[in-house]
All heavy atoms as an XYZ file, in Angstrom:
687
protein
N      26.130    -36.385    -13.010
C      24.881    -36.648    -12.288
C      25.219    -36.594    -10.804
O      26.279    -36.957    -10.382
C      24.361    -38.039    -12.660
C      23.891    -38.234    -14.085
S      23.367    -39.935    -14.416
C      21.677    -39.841    -13.875
N      24.205    -36.237    -10.061
C      24.385    -36.274     -8.595
C      23.863    -37.552     -8.009
O      23.104    -38.324     -8.711
C      23.787    -35.054     -7.904
C      22.288    -34.861     -8.074
C      21.419    -35.355     -7.094
C      21.771    -34.151     -9.139
C      20.085    -35.155     -7.189
C      20.401    -33.982     -9.215
C      19.542    -34.468     -8.280
O      18.182    -34.300     -8.399
N      24.275    -37.894     -6.780
C      24.000    -39.219     -6.207
C      22.566    -39.660     -6.232
O      22.276    -40.772     -6.738
N      21.607    -38.821     -5.804
C      20.198    -39.238     -5.766
C      19.686    -39.433     -7.200
O      18.853    -40.306     -7.440
C      19.371    -38.249     -4.995
C      17.940    -38.659     -4.665
C      17.893    -40.025     -3.949
C      17.239    -37.629     -3.831
N      20.148    -38.649     -8.146
C      19.733    -38.754     -9.526
C      20.188    -40.150    -10.068
O      19.451    -40.828    -10.797
C      20.356    -37.638    -10.333
C      19.939    -37.524    -11.758
C      20.565    -36.346    -12.461
O      21.643    -35.845    -12.031
O      20.008    -35.924    -13.464
N      21.398    -40.577     -9.682
C      21.905    -41.884    -10.091
C      21.010    -42.960     -9.491
O      20.661    -43.907    -10.197
C      23.376    -42.057     -9.701
C      24.220    -41.087    -10.465
C      23.817    -43.496     -9.926
C      25.688    -40.962    -10.013
N      20.658    -42.844     -8.258
C      19.777    -43.817     -7.571
C      18.433    -43.922     -8.286
O      17.924    -45.016     -8.555
C      19.519    -43.418     -6.096
S      21.018    -43.402     -5.091
N      17.849    -42.807     -8.616
C      16.535    -42.773     -9.297
C      16.657    -43.421    -10.682
O      15.805    -44.256    -11.048
C      16.016    -41.343     -9.386
O      15.923    -40.787     -8.080
C      14.672    -41.297    -10.080
N      17.667    -43.082    -11.419
C      17.865    -43.611    -12.775
C      18.092    -45.099    -12.728
O      17.541    -45.854    -13.566
C      19.058    -42.882    -13.440
O      18.787    -41.497    -13.512
C      19.264    -43.451    -14.855
N      18.868    -45.576    -11.765
C      19.160    -46.989    -11.651
C      18.020    -47.771    -11.033
O      17.952    -48.990    -11.092
C      20.420    -47.224    -10.820
N      17.090    -47.081    -10.364
C      15.991    -47.717     -9.691
C      16.404    -48.482     -8.453
O      15.815    -49.477     -8.074
N      17.447    -48.027     -7.810
C      18.006    -48.665     -6.606
C      18.072    -47.646     -5.465
O      18.226    -46.447     -5.706
C      19.399    -49.240     -6.884
C      19.401    -50.372     -7.908
C      20.846    -50.690     -8.342
C      18.730    -51.598     -7.369
N      18.002    -48.104     -4.229
C      18.035    -47.209     -3.098
C      19.445    -46.666     -2.858
O      20.459    -47.264     -3.229
C      17.631    -48.057     -1.912
C      17.907    -49.494     -2.302
C      17.802    -49.515     -3.793
N      19.542    -45.503     -2.188
C      20.816    -44.881     -1.909
C      21.767    -45.798     -1.146
O      22.988    -45.764     -1.358
C      20.489    -43.624     -1.073
C      19.079    -43.296     -1.446
C      18.394    -44.609     -1.758
N      21.222    -46.602     -0.248
C      22.074    -47.529      0.522
C      22.781    -48.550     -0.349
O      23.712    -49.218      0.078
N      22.266    -48.737     -1.563
C      22.925    -49.654     -2.499
C      23.925    -48.924     -3.423
O      25.021    -49.350     -3.631
C      21.853    -50.370     -3.396
O      20.971    -51.111     -2.546
C      22.494    -51.278     -4.427
N      23.450    -47.774     -3.906
C      24.265    -46.998     -4.865
C      25.443    -46.307     -4.271
O      26.568    -46.356     -4.813
C      23.379    -45.995     -5.657
C      22.319    -46.729     -6.524
C      24.215    -44.999     -6.481
C      22.930    -47.504     -7.677
N      25.276    -45.628     -3.124
C      26.365    -44.828     -2.564
C      27.619    -45.659     -2.232
O      28.711    -45.208     -2.467
C      25.872    -43.959     -1.418
C      25.104    -42.753     -1.939
N      23.739    -42.687     -1.882
C      25.515    -41.626     -2.540
C      23.345    -41.551     -2.447
N      24.442    -40.899     -2.834
N      27.475    -46.857     -1.645
C      28.688    -47.669     -1.412
C      29.402    -48.029     -2.742
O      30.619    -48.085     -2.810
C      28.174    -48.925     -0.707
C      26.898    -48.509     -0.057
C      26.298    -47.479     -1.033
N      28.625    -48.295     -3.773
C      29.226    -48.578     -5.084
C      29.993    -47.355     -5.621
O      31.112    -47.478     -6.107
C      28.161    -49.078     -6.067
C      27.557    -50.392     -5.645
C      28.737    -49.169     -7.488
C      26.301    -50.810     -6.405
N      29.368    -46.219     -5.521
C      30.003    -44.982     -5.961
C      31.316    -44.709     -5.189
O      32.324    -44.379     -5.774
C      29.044    -43.771     -5.812
C      27.829    -43.758     -6.741
C      26.903    -42.604     -6.324
C      28.220    -43.723     -8.197
N      31.263    -44.950     -3.890
C      32.466    -44.768     -3.011
C      33.567    -45.738     -3.462
O      34.719    -45.369     -3.538
C      32.108    -44.936     -1.573
N      33.171    -46.977     -3.718
C      34.143    -47.938     -4.140
C      34.789    -47.590     -5.492
O      35.999    -47.638     -5.674
C      33.518    -49.319     -4.240
C      34.544    -50.444     -4.552
C      33.952    -51.809     -4.491
N      33.556    -52.086     -3.088
C      32.576    -52.871     -2.754
N      31.884    -53.541     -3.668
N      32.250    -53.096     -1.521
N      33.956    -47.159     -6.450
C      34.469    -46.814     -7.762
C      35.396    -45.540     -7.671
O      36.368    -45.474     -8.349
C      33.291    -46.519     -8.735
C      32.635    -47.766     -9.257
C      31.475    -47.642    -10.046
C      33.101    -49.037     -8.957
C      30.860    -48.787    -10.536
C      32.438    -50.176     -9.432
C      31.309    -50.039    -10.208
N      35.014    -44.633     -6.789
C      35.863    -43.471     -6.585
C      37.187    -43.890     -5.983
O      38.243    -43.388     -6.414
C      35.139    -42.437     -5.721
C      35.841    -41.080     -5.692
C      35.043    -40.003     -5.065
O      34.018    -40.298     -4.396
O      35.432    -38.858     -5.219
N      37.193    -44.814     -5.052
C      38.410    -45.269     -4.466
C      39.318    -45.988     -5.444
O      40.552    -45.989     -5.313
N      38.722    -46.636     -6.443
C      39.466    -47.312     -7.498
C      39.954    -46.348     -8.605
O      40.708    -46.763     -9.484
C      38.593    -48.383     -8.160
C      38.274    -49.594     -7.260
C      37.212    -50.450     -7.922
C      39.519    -50.382     -7.008
N      39.483    -45.089     -8.507
C      39.928    -44.151     -9.504
C      39.036    -44.115    -10.749
O      39.382    -43.489    -11.756
N      37.877    -44.769    -10.730
C      37.016    -44.841    -11.886
C      36.041    -43.677    -11.934
O      35.503    -43.343    -12.992
C      36.209    -46.124    -11.872
C      37.028    -47.389    -11.900
C      38.391    -47.479    -12.073
C      36.604    -48.752    -11.745
N      38.795    -48.788    -12.023
C      37.685    -49.588    -11.829
C      35.326    -49.293    -11.523
C      37.592    -50.957    -11.715
C      35.211    -50.651    -11.426
C      36.356    -51.482    -11.517
N      35.828    -43.044    -10.772
C      34.932    -41.871    -10.675
C      35.649    -40.778     -9.910
O      36.521    -41.044     -9.096
C      33.704    -42.229     -9.808
C      32.597    -43.079    -10.374
C      31.558    -43.327     -9.317
C      31.950    -42.445    -11.580
N      35.202    -39.571    -10.208
C      35.596    -38.397     -9.397
C      34.298    -37.745     -8.952
O      33.280    -37.892     -9.653
C      36.427    -37.436    -10.203
C      37.794    -37.989    -10.538
C      38.643    -37.005    -11.360
O      38.058    -36.037    -11.911
O      39.840    -37.272    -11.466
N      34.322    -37.081     -7.802
C      33.145    -36.425     -7.311
C      33.488    -35.047     -6.769
O      34.666    -34.746     -6.484
C      32.461    -37.237     -6.229
O      33.203    -37.277     -5.056
N      32.466    -34.218     -6.711
C      32.644    -32.883     -6.093
C      31.313    -32.451     -5.493
O      30.219    -32.838     -5.980
C      33.082    -31.861     -7.153
C      32.050    -31.607     -8.202
C      32.341    -30.410     -9.111
N      31.342    -30.213    -10.090
C      30.128    -29.615     -9.871
N      29.834    -29.158     -8.700
N      29.264    -29.505    -10.862
N      31.396    -31.702     -4.413
C      30.225    -31.144     -3.817
C      29.893    -29.848     -4.570
O      30.800    -29.068     -4.884
C      30.414    -30.832     -2.355
C      30.443    -32.086     -1.504
C      31.553    -32.708     -1.008
C      29.303    -32.786     -1.057
N      31.150    -33.793     -0.238
C      29.801    -33.865     -0.263
C      27.945    -32.635     -1.203
C      28.912    -34.747      0.344
C      27.084    -33.536     -0.612
C      27.581    -34.588      0.157
N      28.607    -29.610     -4.802
C      28.248    -28.338     -5.440
C      28.449    -27.187     -4.445
O      28.414    -27.356     -3.263
C      26.817    -28.384     -5.964
C      25.730    -28.336     -4.928
C      24.360    -28.317     -5.526
O      24.187    -27.868     -6.671
O      23.419    -28.772     -4.837
N      28.746    -26.047     -5.035
C      29.077    -24.869     -4.241
C      27.832    -24.002     -4.108
O      27.615    -23.098     -4.879
C      30.190    -24.117     -4.900
C      30.706    -22.970     -4.056
O      30.451    -23.012     -2.819
O      31.333    -22.069     -4.617
N      26.984    -24.338     -3.121
C      25.770    -23.533     -2.859
C      25.649    -23.348     -1.321
O      26.307    -24.004     -0.552
C      24.483    -24.276     -3.319
C      24.236    -25.551     -2.545
C      24.515    -24.516     -4.808
C      22.811    -26.082     -2.596
N      24.777    -22.397     -0.955
C      24.407    -22.220      0.429
C      23.099    -22.991      0.632
O      22.056    -22.566      0.165
C      24.236    -20.734      0.737
C      23.819    -20.488      2.166
O      23.526    -21.464      2.931
O      23.769    -19.292      2.566
N      23.128    -24.128      1.327
C      21.923    -24.950      1.522
C      20.757    -24.183      2.102
O      19.597    -24.395      1.731
C      22.381    -26.067      2.459
C      23.826    -26.126      2.249
C      24.293    -24.756      1.991
N      21.018    -23.235      3.030
C      19.954    -22.470      3.634
C      19.263    -21.592      2.599
O      18.032    -21.475      2.567
C      20.468    -21.618      4.762
C      20.849    -22.445      5.987
C      21.357    -21.550      7.084
N      22.525    -20.814      6.571
C      23.720    -20.883      7.087
N      23.936    -21.606      8.114
N      24.721    -20.228      6.552
N      20.059    -21.009      1.705
C      19.508    -20.117      0.667
C      18.740    -20.905     -0.342
O      17.692    -20.488     -0.847
C      20.665    -19.365      0.014
C      20.218    -18.304     -0.981
C      21.365    -17.657     -1.670
C      21.859    -16.488     -0.890
N      22.861    -15.693     -1.621
N      19.264    -22.080     -0.734
C      18.646    -22.921     -1.737
C      17.463    -23.753     -1.197
O      16.643    -24.255     -1.935
C      19.667    -23.856     -2.368
C      20.759    -23.194     -3.104
C      20.293    -22.425     -4.341
O      19.349    -22.849     -4.988
O      20.900    -21.331     -4.629
N      17.406    -23.949      0.119
C      16.360    -24.689      0.747
C      16.458    -26.192      0.532
O      15.483    -26.903      0.583
N      17.673    -26.623      0.300
C      17.946    -28.101      0.134
C      19.374    -28.358      0.423
O      20.252    -27.454      0.418
C      17.606    -28.521     -1.270
C      18.458    -27.877     -2.360
C      18.254    -28.498     -3.732
N      19.008    -27.795     -4.738
C      20.298    -27.960     -5.023
N      21.021    -28.775     -4.277
N      20.834    -27.284     -5.969
N      19.710    -29.649      0.713
C      21.133    -30.017      0.935
C      21.985    -29.845     -0.330
O      21.431    -29.871     -1.464
C      21.091    -31.476      1.347
C      19.659    -31.816      1.517
C      18.831    -30.778      0.831
N      23.281    -29.713     -0.132
C      24.175    -29.734     -1.277
C      24.143    -31.081     -1.975
O      23.906    -32.113     -1.352
C      25.632    -29.439     -0.905
C      25.825    -28.071     -0.314
C      27.270    -27.770     -0.010
N      27.896    -28.824      0.785
C      29.227    -29.077      0.769
N      30.006    -28.354      0.041
N      29.687    -30.040      1.521
N      24.412    -31.074     -3.274
C      24.443    -32.331     -4.035
C      25.912    -32.701     -4.334
O      26.741    -31.810     -4.538
C      23.711    -32.161     -5.361
C      22.255    -31.944     -5.162
C      21.555    -31.644     -6.456
N      20.158    -31.517     -6.256
C      19.330    -30.941     -7.097
N      19.802    -30.418     -8.252
N      18.040    -30.861     -6.845
N      26.194    -33.976     -4.337
C      27.493    -34.452     -4.736
C      27.395    -34.975     -6.152
O      26.614    -35.882     -6.406
C      27.965    -35.567     -3.769
C      29.403    -35.930     -3.977
C      29.878    -36.832     -2.872
N      31.301    -37.007     -2.964
C      32.044    -37.293     -1.976
N      31.544    -37.466     -0.759
N      33.365    -37.462     -2.144
N      28.162    -34.408     -7.009
C      28.129    -34.786     -8.438
C      29.278    -35.752     -8.751
O      30.422    -35.575     -8.253
C      28.257    -33.518     -9.335
C      26.999    -32.725     -9.365
C      26.796    -31.714     -8.447
C      25.994    -32.993    -10.280
C      25.583    -30.950     -8.438
C      24.821    -32.269    -10.339
C      24.639    -31.237     -9.390
O      23.466    -30.558     -9.418
N      29.013    -36.741     -9.597
C      29.961    -37.755     -9.974
C      30.154    -37.741    -11.480
O      29.234    -37.474    -12.244
C      29.418    -39.169     -9.577
C      29.277    -39.352     -8.076
C      28.117    -38.972     -7.430
C      30.290    -39.903     -7.351
C      27.949    -39.108     -6.035
C      30.161    -40.085     -5.956
C      28.964    -39.689     -5.336
O      28.862    -39.866     -3.973
N      31.393    -38.035    -11.879
C      31.645    -38.250    -13.318
C      32.727    -39.264    -13.456
O      33.579    -39.449    -12.597
C      31.958    -36.910    -14.025
C      33.299    -36.343    -13.714
N      33.503    -35.550    -12.614
C      34.535    -36.520    -14.243
C      34.776    -35.198    -12.516
N      35.427    -35.774    -13.524
N      32.675    -40.008    -14.566
C      33.688    -41.033    -14.864
C      35.017    -40.409    -15.156
O      35.078    -39.386    -15.883
C      33.236    -41.877    -16.055
C      32.101    -42.848    -15.827
C      31.619    -43.383    -17.174
C      32.511    -43.982    -14.905
N      36.053    -41.021    -14.710
C      37.441    -40.623    -15.134
C      37.646    -41.271    -16.519
O      36.825    -42.090    -17.000
C      38.501    -41.167    -14.174
O      38.453    -42.589    -14.162
C      38.293    -40.600    -12.747
N      38.730    -40.958    -17.164
C      39.014    -41.578    -18.486
C      39.191    -43.085    -18.323
O      38.688    -43.818    -19.155
C      40.211    -40.936    -19.163
O      41.328    -41.032    -18.327
N      39.831    -43.505    -17.246
C      39.964    -44.975    -17.008
C      38.580    -45.580    -16.761
O      38.291    -46.669    -17.273
C      40.896    -45.243    -15.821
C      42.355    -45.035    -16.109
O      42.716    -44.961    -17.288
O      43.123    -44.945    -15.148
N      37.749    -44.923    -15.971
C      36.423    -45.450    -15.668
C      35.569    -45.519    -16.931
O      34.826    -46.476    -17.095
N      35.696    -44.527    -17.805
C      34.910    -44.555    -19.062
C      35.328    -45.697    -19.910
O      34.495    -46.404    -20.499
C      35.069    -43.203    -19.770
N      36.643    -45.959    -19.991
C      37.144    -47.053    -20.815
C      36.686    -48.391    -20.271
O      36.275    -49.274    -20.988
C      38.653    -47.010    -20.915
C      39.265    -48.051    -21.829
C      38.711    -48.023    -23.254
O      38.517    -46.918    -23.749
O      38.518    -49.111    -23.807
N      36.772    -48.545    -18.955
C      36.334    -49.781    -18.310
C      34.816    -49.963    -18.492
O      34.381    -51.112    -18.721
C      36.711    -49.785    -16.832
C      38.144    -49.943    -16.524
C      38.449    -49.532    -15.094
C      38.622    -51.353    -16.799
N      34.050    -48.932    -18.455
C      32.624    -49.029    -18.679
C      32.301    -49.494    -20.107
O      31.494    -50.319    -20.317
C      31.935    -47.699    -18.365
N      33.014    -48.857    -21.070
C      32.825    -49.254    -22.477
C      33.145    -50.712    -22.685
O      32.425    -51.462    -23.299
C      33.716    -48.413    -23.408
C      33.155    -47.115    -23.810
C      33.976    -46.442    -24.905
N      34.007    -45.012    -24.612
C      34.984    -44.368    -23.906
N      36.004    -45.026    -23.487
N      34.878    -43.071    -23.694
N      34.231    -51.174    -22.064
C      34.664    -52.558    -22.199
C      33.647    -53.513    -21.587
O      33.273    -54.540    -22.119
C      36.008    -52.744    -21.525
O      36.419    -54.079    -21.547
N      33.075    -53.128    -20.438
C      32.071    -53.971    -19.738
C      30.818    -54.052    -20.594
O      30.206    -55.101    -20.683
C      31.776    -53.393    -18.383
N      30.403    -52.938    -21.177
C      29.224    -52.939    -22.006
C      29.431    -53.812    -23.226
O      28.548    -54.605    -23.614
C      28.829    -51.508    -22.458
C      28.315    -50.774    -21.183
C      27.794    -51.496    -23.544
C      28.193    -49.257    -21.411
N      30.590    -53.734    -23.878
C      30.873    -54.585    -25.016
C      30.847    -56.066    -24.636
O      30.268    -56.875    -25.349
C      32.220    -54.215    -25.587
C      32.263    -52.929    -26.333
C      33.676    -52.526    -26.764
O      34.637    -53.359    -26.665
O      33.838    -51.331    -27.132
N      31.473    -56.423    -23.512
C      31.444    -57.823    -23.076
C      30.048    -58.318    -22.778
O      29.658    -59.389    -23.155
C      32.320    -57.994    -21.821
C      33.806    -57.977    -22.076
C      34.615    -58.485    -20.917
N      34.224    -57.887    -19.638
C      34.689    -56.766    -19.154
N      35.596    -56.058    -19.817
N      34.297    -56.303    -17.985
N      29.265    -57.487    -22.118
C      27.881    -57.816    -21.785
C      27.075    -58.004    -23.032
O      26.312    -58.960    -23.185
C      27.234    -56.779    -20.872
O      28.050    -56.685    -19.681
C      25.826    -57.133    -20.486
N      27.200    -57.090    -23.989
C      26.474    -57.165    -25.221
C      26.830    -58.413    -26.013
O      25.949    -59.120    -26.513
C      26.727    -55.919    -26.066
O      26.386    -54.730    -25.294
C      25.902    -55.935    -27.360
N      28.125    -58.722    -26.146
C      28.488    -59.911    -26.883
C      28.063    -61.162    -26.182
O      27.644    -62.145    -26.820
C      30.025    -59.927    -27.102
O      30.725    -60.084    -25.903
N      28.096    -61.215    -24.867
C      27.608    -62.388    -24.112
C      26.128    -62.562    -24.294
O      25.640    -63.667    -24.518
C      27.962    -62.220    -22.588
O      29.356    -62.089    -22.461
C      27.432    -63.449    -21.808
N      25.390    -61.486    -24.243
C      23.937    -61.560    -24.421
C      23.564    -62.035    -25.810
O      22.705    -62.873    -26.004
C      23.290    -60.177    -24.140
O      23.668    -59.735    -22.872
C      21.794    -60.200    -24.257
N      24.295    -61.570    -26.829
C      24.079    -62.052    -28.185
C      24.307    -63.531    -28.259
O      23.545    -64.276    -28.905
C      24.931    -61.294    -29.182
C      24.375    -60.003    -29.620
C      25.155    -59.465    -30.836
N      25.235    -58.038    -30.641
C      26.363    -57.326    -30.538
N      27.500    -57.892    -30.636
N      26.337    -56.021    -30.321
N      25.388    -63.994    -27.636
C      25.710    -65.417    -27.639
C      24.677    -66.273    -26.980
O      24.309    -67.341    -27.393
N      24.119    -65.739    -25.874
C      23.125    -66.508    -25.138
C      21.817    -66.613    -25.883
O      21.064    -67.567    -25.753
C      22.863    -65.820    -23.747
C      23.960    -65.944    -22.736
C      23.623    -65.134    -21.491
C      24.205    -67.401    -22.337
N      21.501    -65.600    -26.737
C      20.232    -65.627    -27.426
C      20.158    -66.793    -28.439
O      19.067    -67.156    -28.828
C      20.014    -64.290    -28.155
O      20.951    -64.156    -29.201
N      21.308    -67.364    -28.784
C      21.266    -68.489    -29.751
C      20.915    -69.809    -29.028
O      20.671    -70.797    -29.678
C      22.641    -68.640    -30.454
O      23.632    -68.914    -29.474
C      23.002    -67.400    -31.227
N      20.938    -69.818    -27.678
C      20.645    -71.032    -26.989
C      19.187    -71.354    -26.901
O      18.804    -72.498    -26.684
C      21.186    -70.887    -25.518
C      22.696    -70.747    -25.380
C      23.054    -70.502    -23.961
C      23.416    -71.969    -25.922
N      18.327    -70.363    -27.054
C      16.876    -70.616    -27.008
C      16.246    -70.432    -28.405
O      16.595    -69.505    -29.108
C      16.221    -69.588    -26.017
C      16.617    -69.910    -24.607
C      16.088    -70.820    -23.790
C      17.662    -69.275    -23.887
N      16.710    -70.813    -22.584
C      17.695    -69.852    -22.603
C      18.530    -68.242    -24.157
C      18.565    -69.468    -21.622
C      19.422    -67.898    -23.166
C      19.412    -68.484    -21.941
N      15.310    -71.307    -28.727
C      14.630    -71.133    -30.019
C      13.780    -69.890    -30.003
O      13.243    -69.533    -28.986
C      13.803    -72.392    -30.164
C      13.661    -72.917    -28.795
C      14.815    -72.459    -28.009
N      13.669    -69.270    -31.207
C      12.794    -68.079    -31.311
C      11.382    -68.606    -31.367
O      11.013    -69.579    -31.955
C      13.158    -67.376    -32.629
C      14.559    -66.781    -32.577
C      14.780    -65.782    -33.646
C      16.176    -65.419    -33.781
N      16.863    -64.533    -33.231
N      10.461    -67.811    -30.707
C       9.046    -68.195    -30.716
C       8.472    -68.166    -32.106
O       8.816    -67.308    -32.909
C       8.387    -67.239    -29.806
C       9.317    -66.057    -29.707
C      10.692    -66.592    -29.997
N       7.605    -69.080    -32.399
C       6.907    -69.121    -33.698
C       5.701    -68.251    -33.543
O       4.720    -68.605    -32.889
C       6.557    -70.542    -34.074
C       5.971    -70.622    -35.473
O       5.593    -69.609    -36.048
N       5.936    -71.804    -36.013
N       5.684    -67.104    -34.185
C       4.609    -66.112    -33.991
C       3.335    -66.576    -34.713
O       2.250    -66.096    -34.420
C       4.993    -64.727    -34.450
C       6.156    -64.202    -33.663
C       6.478    -62.816    -34.035
N       7.745    -62.383    -33.445
C       7.853    -61.709    -32.313
N       6.769    -61.396    -31.655
N       8.997    -61.354    -31.829
N       3.433    -67.500    -35.637
C       2.237    -67.899    -36.412
C       1.418    -68.949    -35.690
O       0.252    -69.203    -36.020
N       1.939    -69.552    -34.654
C       1.221    -70.595    -33.925
C       0.538    -70.030    -32.707
O       0.997    -69.098    -32.082
C       2.160    -71.741    -33.543
C       2.770    -72.409    -34.741
S       3.785    -73.791    -34.226
C       2.557    -74.982    -33.883
N      -0.575    -70.629    -32.350
C      -1.336    -70.176    -31.125
C      -0.955    -71.021    -29.972
O      -0.698    -72.110    -29.949
C      -2.846    -70.251    -31.402
C      -3.578    -69.783    -30.187
C      -3.184    -69.470    -32.606
């Protein structure tokens, strides 16, 4: 995905997402590349594409698993609503 596409998908502004992407790239979790186009010919700026490294993908999977298990655990703290009552 390219940077602005990530911003749109996440629903966050570029000023929030791009520093995070830069930090993750510095940690070796992401790699990026500029697309090889002529911006004048295409009528738009070049896009910077990001992808997870193998370490980044493993860390992302682990974070999702931890978040999912924590969320499941938290759901037991609140009673389920009684749908039959008004």
